C-alpha positions as a printed NumPy array, in Angstrom:
array([[ 19.938,   3.196,  -0.287],
       [ 17.191,   3.921,  -3.126],
       [ 13.659,   4.679,  -2.373],
       [ 12.542,   1.886,  -4.484],
       [ 12.44 ,  -1.837,  -4.79 ],
       [ 12.984,  -3.461,  -8.058],
       [ 12.752,  -7.187,  -8.433],
       [ 12.751,  -9.344, -11.676],
       [ 11.82 , -12.991, -11.693],
       [ 11.252, -15.281, -14.618],
       [  8.543, -17.856, -14.4  ],
       [  7.847, -20.977, -16.566],
       [  4.299, -20.047, -17.145],
       [  2.486, -18.139, -19.956],
       [  2.223, -14.358, -19.618],
       [ -1.67 , -14.583, -19.415],
       [ -1.468, -16.769, -16.353],
       [  1.138, -14.506, -14.568],
       [ -1.074, -11.382, -15.475],
       [ -3.949, -13.235, -13.954],
       [ -2.076, -13.746, -10.745],
       [ -1.869, -10.152, -10.396],
       [ -5.431,  -9.186, -11.64 ],
       [ -7.849, -11.966, -10.462],
       [ -8.514, -11.582,  -6.861],
       [ -9.115, -15.436,  -6.315],
       [ -5.46 , -15.945,  -8.085],
       [ -3.844, -13.032,  -6.262],
       [ -4.999, -14.476,  -2.763],
       [ -3.063, -17.68 ,  -3.513],
       [  0.289, -15.992,  -3.418],
       [  0.287, -12.456,  -2.225],
       [  2.211, -11.496,   1.039],
       [  5.26 , -12.742,   2.892],
       [  5.75 , -16.394,   4.067],
       [  3.07 , -17.314,   6.77 ],
       [  0.602, -14.627,   5.579],
       [ -2.69 , -15.337,   3.855],
       [ -4.866, -12.921,   2.006],
       [ -8.547, -13.237,   3.397],
       [ -9.716, -10.19 ,   1.512],
       [ -8.816,  -9.112,  -2.076],
       [-11.111,  -6.631,  -3.39 ],
       [ -9.839,  -5.499,  -6.971],
       [-11.659,  -3.542,  -9.641],
       [ -8.683,  -3.784, -12.205],
       [ -9.592,  -0.849, -14.222],
       [ -8.203,   2.659, -14.685],
       [ -9.367,   4.537, -11.713],
       [-10.668,   1.364, -10.087],
       [ -9.927,   0.623,  -6.395],
       [ -8.354,  -2.173,  -4.457],
       [ -8.673,  -3.257,  -0.945],
       [ -6.331,  -5.984,   0.2  ],
       [ -6.154,  -7.811,   3.862],
       [ -2.88 ,  -9.533,   4.729],
       [ -3.208, -11.689,   7.889],
       [ -1.011, -13.917,   9.909],
       [ -1.966, -16.23 ,  12.655],
       [ -0.053, -15.762,  15.793],
       [ -0.035, -17.997,  18.887],
       [ -1.851, -15.169,  20.75 ],
       [ -3.532, -13.137,  17.929],
       [ -4.075, -12.49 ,  14.288],
       [ -1.593,  -9.921,  12.771],
       [ -3.72 ,  -8.057,  10.073],
       [ -2.603,  -5.418,   7.68 ],
       [ -4.927,  -3.581,   5.106],
       [ -4.072,  -1.754,   2.019],
       [ -5.983,   0.326,  -0.363],
       [ -5.037,   2.087,  -3.647],
       [ -6.144,   2.644,  -7.109],
       [ -5.265,   1.441, -10.609],
       [ -3.572,   4.047, -12.786],
       [ -2.697,   2.035, -15.804],
       [ -4.012,  -1.316, -16.862],
       [ -2.489,  -2.675, -20.077],
       [ -3.211,  -6.369, -20.226],
       [ -1.069,  -8.511, -20.172],
       [  2.175,  -6.381, -20.093],
       [  1.871,  -3.324, -17.641],
       [  0.012,  -2.649, -14.491],
       [  0.501,   0.309, -12.172],
       [ -1.425,   0.963,  -8.982],
       [ -1.022,   3.157,  -5.918],
       [ -0.791,   1.529,  -2.45 ],
       [ -1.58 ,   2.937,   1.105],
       [ -2.019,   1.582,   4.592],
       [ -5.826,   1.55 ,   5.591],
       [ -8.125,   0.393,   8.191],
       [-10.755,  -2.394,   7.196],
       [-13.196,   0.394,   5.876],
       [-10.472,   1.62 ,   3.378],
       [ -9.719,   4.692,   5.139],
       [ -6.063,   5.639,   4.504],
       [ -3.96 ,   5.354,   7.81 ],
       [ -0.875,   7.626,   8.075],
       [  2.343,   5.163,   8.307],
       [  3.704,   6.91 ,  11.36 ],
       [  0.423,   6.308,  13.252],
       [  1.214,   2.433,  12.99 ],
       [  4.881,   2.87 ,  14.172],
       [  6.523,   3.097,  10.758],
       [  9.405,   5.523,  10.548],
       [  8.84 ,   9.263,  10.03 ],
       [  9.102,  10.116,   6.324],
       [  7.504,   6.859,   5.219],
       [  5.405,   7.806,   2.251],
       [  1.548,   7.657,   2.655],
       [  1.06 ,   6.6  ,  -0.925],
       [  3.418,   4.295,  -2.733],
       [  3.246,   3.057,  -6.388],
       [  3.683,  -0.491,  -7.641],
       [  4.554,  -0.989, -11.316],
       [  4.245,  -4.59 , -12.788],
       [  5.849,  -5.173, -16.288],
       [  5.525,  -8.536, -17.952],
       [  7.213,  -9.896, -21.152],
       [  7.413, -13.161, -22.722],
       [ 10.67 , -14.73 , -23.639],
       [ 11.176, -18.27 , -25.04 ],
       [  7.923, -19.48 , -23.537],
       [  8.507, -18.048, -20.26 ],
       [  7.28 , -14.902, -18.584],
       [  9.682, -12.19 , -17.406],
       [  8.259, -10.104, -14.414],
       [  9.688,  -6.831, -13.269],
       [  8.02 ,  -5.251, -10.218],
       [  9.145,  -1.775,  -9.095],
       [  7.657,  -0.673,  -5.784],
       [  8.38 ,   3.217,  -5.633],
       [  8.404,   4.525,  -2.072],
       [  9.707,   1.206,  -0.543],
       [ 13.402,   1.359,   0.321],
       [ 15.64 ,  -1.231,  -1.22 ],
       [ 16.922,  -3.561,   1.514],
       [ 13.779,  -2.922,   3.695],
       [ 11.309,  -5.224,   5.277],
       [  9.158,  -4.407,   2.223],
       [ 11.741,  -5.729,  -0.286],
       [ 11.843,  -8.95 ,   1.965],
       [  8.154,  -9.276,   1.756],
       [  7.994,  -8.966,  -1.925],
       [ 10.875, -11.42 ,  -2.317],
       [  8.961, -14.092,  -0.013],
       [  5.587, -13.237,  -2.028],
       [  7.321, -14.066,  -5.356],
       [  8.712, -17.296,  -3.98 ],
       [  5.216, -18.317,  -3.097],
       [  4.017, -17.062,  -6.626],
       [  6.71 , -19.304,  -8.198],
       [  5.427, -22.215,  -6.291],
       [  1.72 , -21.557,  -7.356],
       [  2.677, -21.201, -10.933],
       [  4.489, -24.543, -10.775],
       [  1.227, -26.424, -10.276],
       [ -0.898, -24.352, -12.408]])
Protein backbone atom coordinates (compact mmCIF):
# COMPACT_ATOMS: atom_id res chain seq x y z
CA UNK A 1 0.00 0.00 0.00
CA UNK A 2 1.37 3.40 -0.96
CA UNK A 3 1.19 6.34 1.42
CA UNK A 4 -0.53 8.56 -1.10
CA UNK A 5 -3.74 8.71 -3.09
CA UNK A 6 -3.61 9.69 -6.75
CA UNK A 7 -6.86 10.17 -8.68
CA UNK A 8 -7.23 11.40 -12.25
CA UNK A 9 -10.57 12.56 -13.66
CA UNK A 10 -11.55 14.20 -16.93
CA UNK A 11 -14.29 16.82 -16.83
CA UNK A 12 -16.21 18.28 -19.76
CA UNK A 13 -15.56 21.82 -18.55
CA UNK A 14 -13.03 24.56 -19.26
CA UNK A 15 -9.87 24.52 -17.16
CA UNK A 16 -10.70 27.94 -15.65
CA UNK A 17 -14.00 26.61 -14.27
CA UNK A 18 -12.34 23.54 -12.73
CA UNK A 19 -9.64 25.80 -11.25
CA UNK A 20 -12.36 27.98 -9.70
CA UNK A 21 -13.93 24.89 -8.11
CA UNK A 22 -10.69 24.48 -6.11
CA UNK A 23 -9.90 28.15 -5.44
CA UNK A 24 -13.21 30.01 -5.02
CA UNK A 25 -14.70 29.28 -1.59
CA UNK A 26 -18.32 29.46 -2.81
CA UNK A 27 -17.60 27.03 -5.66
CA UNK A 28 -15.55 24.75 -3.37
CA UNK A 29 -18.47 24.48 -0.94
CA UNK A 30 -20.69 23.09 -3.73
CA UNK A 31 -18.77 19.84 -4.11
CA UNK A 32 -16.11 19.16 -1.48
CA UNK A 33 -16.42 16.21 0.88
CA UNK A 34 -17.80 12.69 0.67
CA UNK A 35 -21.42 11.96 -0.23
CA UNK A 36 -23.77 13.30 2.45
CA UNK A 37 -21.33 15.96 3.69
CA UNK A 38 -21.77 19.70 3.27
CA UNK A 39 -19.15 22.42 3.68
CA UNK A 40 -20.60 25.12 5.98
CA UNK A 41 -17.24 26.92 6.26
CA UNK A 42 -14.61 27.44 3.55
CA UNK A 43 -12.11 30.20 4.36
CA UNK A 44 -9.50 30.24 1.62
CA UNK A 45 -6.72 32.79 1.04
CA UNK A 46 -5.46 31.21 -2.18
CA UNK A 47 -2.04 32.87 -2.28
CA UNK A 48 1.37 31.36 -1.55
CA UNK A 49 1.57 31.32 2.25
CA UNK A 50 -2.17 32.00 2.56
CA UNK A 51 -4.19 29.84 4.89
CA UNK A 52 -7.28 27.73 4.51
CA UNK A 53 -9.82 26.48 7.04
CA UNK A 54 -12.53 24.07 5.96
CA UNK A 55 -15.42 22.52 7.87
CA UNK A 56 -17.13 19.38 6.58
CA UNK A 57 -20.38 18.41 8.27
CA UNK A 58 -22.94 15.64 7.98
CA UNK A 59 -26.31 15.69 9.66
CA UNK A 60 -26.89 12.42 11.51
CA UNK A 61 -30.18 11.40 13.15
CA UNK A 62 -28.88 12.26 16.63
CA UNK A 63 -26.12 14.81 15.97
CA UNK A 64 -24.06 16.67 13.43
CA UNK A 65 -20.74 15.04 12.59
CA UNK A 66 -18.21 17.81 11.98
CA UNK A 67 -14.57 17.75 10.85
CA UNK A 68 -12.29 20.77 10.54
CA UNK A 69 -9.13 21.07 8.43
CA UNK A 70 -6.54 23.80 8.15
CA UNK A 71 -3.45 24.31 6.04
CA UNK A 72 -1.54 26.73 3.89
CA UNK A 73 -0.96 27.18 0.20
CA UNK A 74 2.54 26.28 -0.98
CA UNK A 75 2.06 26.79 -4.72
CA UNK A 76 -0.59 28.65 -6.70
CA UNK A 77 -0.02 28.56 -10.46
CA UNK A 78 -3.39 29.38 -12.04
CA UNK A 79 -4.96 27.51 -13.72
CA UNK A 80 -2.59 24.54 -13.77
CA UNK A 81 -1.19 23.67 -10.33
CA UNK A 82 -2.28 24.10 -6.72
CA UNK A 83 -0.40 22.70 -3.71
CA UNK A 84 -1.56 23.03 -0.12
CA UNK A 85 -1.02 21.38 3.24
CA UNK A 86 -3.80 19.90 5.31
CA UNK A 87 -4.13 19.08 9.02
CA UNK A 88 -7.02 18.28 11.31
CA UNK A 89 -7.93 21.26 13.48
CA UNK A 90 -10.49 22.58 15.91
CA UNK A 91 -13.02 25.27 14.88
CA UNK A 92 -10.47 27.97 15.82
CA UNK A 93 -7.87 26.52 13.43
CA UNK A 94 -5.61 24.97 16.09
CA UNK A 95 -4.03 21.77 14.76
CA UNK A 96 -5.23 18.54 16.38
CA UNK A 97 -3.01 15.46 16.44
CA UNK A 98 -4.64 12.63 14.45
CA UNK A 99 -4.28 10.05 17.25
CA UNK A 100 -6.22 12.40 19.57
CA UNK A 101 -9.34 11.80 17.46
CA UNK A 102 -8.89 8.05 17.14
CA UNK A 103 -6.90 7.86 13.94
CA UNK A 104 -4.23 5.14 13.76
CA UNK A 105 -0.83 5.77 15.33
CA UNK A 106 1.54 7.01 12.64
CA UNK A 107 -1.12 9.03 10.80
CA UNK A 108 0.74 12.17 9.70
CA UNK A 109 -0.13 15.46 11.36
CA UNK A 110 0.36 17.32 8.06
CA UNK A 111 -0.48 15.99 4.61
CA UNK A 112 -0.07 17.64 1.22
CA UNK A 113 -2.57 17.94 -1.63
CA UNK A 114 -1.33 18.54 -5.17
CA UNK A 115 -3.87 19.43 -7.88
CA UNK A 116 -2.69 19.46 -11.49
CA UNK A 117 -4.96 20.58 -14.33
CA UNK A 118 -4.45 20.40 -18.07
CA UNK A 119 -6.70 20.94 -21.05
CA UNK A 120 -7.13 18.25 -23.68
CA UNK A 121 -9.61 18.60 -26.52
CA UNK A 122 -11.84 21.09 -24.73
CA UNK A 123 -11.96 18.98 -21.57
CA UNK A 124 -10.01 19.38 -18.34
CA UNK A 125 -7.86 16.57 -17.01
CA UNK A 126 -7.43 16.82 -13.24
CA UNK A 127 -4.91 14.81 -11.27
CA UNK A 128 -5.09 15.09 -7.49
CA UNK A 129 -2.37 13.56 -5.34
CA UNK A 130 -2.79 13.52 -1.56
CA UNK A 131 0.53 12.70 0.10
CA UNK A 132 0.21 11.10 3.52
CA UNK A 133 -3.19 9.50 2.86
CA UNK A 134 -2.81 5.78 2.05
CA UNK A 135 -4.19 4.33 -1.16
CA UNK A 136 -7.23 2.20 -0.41
CA UNK A 137 -8.04 4.17 2.76
CA UNK A 138 -11.24 5.96 3.78
CA UNK A 139 -9.50 9.13 2.61
CA UNK A 140 -9.30 7.79 -0.93
CA UNK A 141 -12.96 6.82 -0.77
CA UNK A 142 -13.85 10.31 0.39
CA UNK A 143 -11.95 11.92 -2.48
CA UNK A 144 -13.62 9.59 -4.98
CA UNK A 145 -17.07 10.56 -3.68
CA UNK A 146 -16.13 14.26 -3.69
CA UNK A 147 -15.00 14.07 -7.32
CA UNK A 148 -18.27 12.35 -8.24
CA UNK A 149 -20.04 15.36 -6.69
CA UNK A 150 -17.69 17.72 -8.57
CA UNK A 151 -18.62 16.02 -11.85
CA UNK A 152 -22.32 16.59 -11.14
CA UNK A 153 -21.72 20.27 -10.29
CA UNK A 154 -19.66 20.78 -13.47
CA UNK A 155 -22.40 19.17 -15.58
CA UNK A 156 -24.79 21.98 -14.64
CA UNK A 157 -22.32 24.89 -14.89
